[in-house]
N, C-alpha and C positions, 0 to 999 in steps of 0.2 A: 773804294776810297783809297787814295794814295796815302803813303805813309806821312808825308808832310801835312796833308789835310787832317789826318787822324790826330797828329800831335797838336795841331792848332785847335782842333775841336775839343780835345781833352783839356788843354790849357784854358780854353774859353769857358767850358762848362764848370771847371774847377774854380775859376776866378769868379764866376757868377753864382757859385754855391749850388749848382745843379749837380750834386754829387752822385745821384742815382744814374744819370746819363753818363757821367764821366766814368763811374765804376763799370757800367755795362761795356763801354768801349775798351776799358783796360782789361776786363775779363776776357773779351773776345780776342785780344791781341797780347796776352800776357808775356809770352816768350819773346816775341819781337820787341816789345817795349822794354823788357828787362835788359836786352842787349844795348839799347840806345836810350837809356833812361836819362842821360844827361841833357836830352832835348826837352824834357818835361819840366814844368814849373815846380817849385819847391813843394807845394801842396799836392800836386799830382804825383810827384815822386813818393810822397808820404803814403798816399793811397796804394800805389804800386807796391811799395815795400810791405805794407800791411797785408795785402792780398797774397804776396809771395810767401810771407811767414805763415799765414793760415794754410796755404796749400802744402807747405813743407811739414806742417804739424798734422796733416791728414784730414783737414776739414774740406768739405765740398760745399758748393753753393746749392741751396734748395731751389727747385724750379717753381714756377708759378702755381702749379697744381698742388704741390706739397705745402706751399705757404697758404693757399686757400683752405686746404684741409685743416691746417693748424689754426687758422683764424676761425673756422667753423667750430672746432673743439673749444677754443677760448670763449666763443659766443655761447655755446651750450653750457659751459661751466659757469659763466656769468649768470645764466638763467637757471642753473642747477638742473639741467635737463640731462640726466644720466643716461636715459634711453638713447638720446641722440648721440652721445659720446660713445656708447657701446656699439652703435651701428657703424660709426666711423672707424673705431678700433678694429672691428671685425673685417671691414673692407681693406684697411691698410695697416696691418699690425707691424710691419717692418719699419714704418716711418717713425714710430716712437722708440725704436732701438737706437736710432742715430742721435749722436750728441748735438748735431746742428739743430735738429728739430726741438730738442728739449730747451734750447736757449730761447726759442720763440714762444714757448708756452707761458701762459699767465700763472700766477701763484695758485689761483683757484683750480685751474686745469691740472697743475701738478699734484695738488692735494687729492683731487678726485681720481686721477690716474694711479696714484700710489695706493689709494684705498681699493681700487679695482684690481690691483696687482699687475698693472701694465708697466709701471715704472718702479724701480727699486728706491727705497727710502735712503737718502744720503745720510752718512754718519755725522 
């Protein structure tokens, strides 16, 4: 996709509130768009600035598999299936260390994972 088409697509998706697609395009071309952000609409620039600030703060975007794992933990926590949560934690223990993953966990999941010793209790 050429750059002019990319900018048109991002502006179009942002205007029509398809923010997931706009964010995907912005993520894939973050550095290039940062250099020419004046071509983006006001709302698209807002998304770009937000993503740049998150990247500078050390956040990374979770991939689809990691998000699916977190959704499964949330589902198990909703049903209070501790055994299912333990299996997931055993498979992917490093996922629950990352601050990005903790933001996606439900309150039930957080309570159960704190009780299991996987997460630290916040002060």
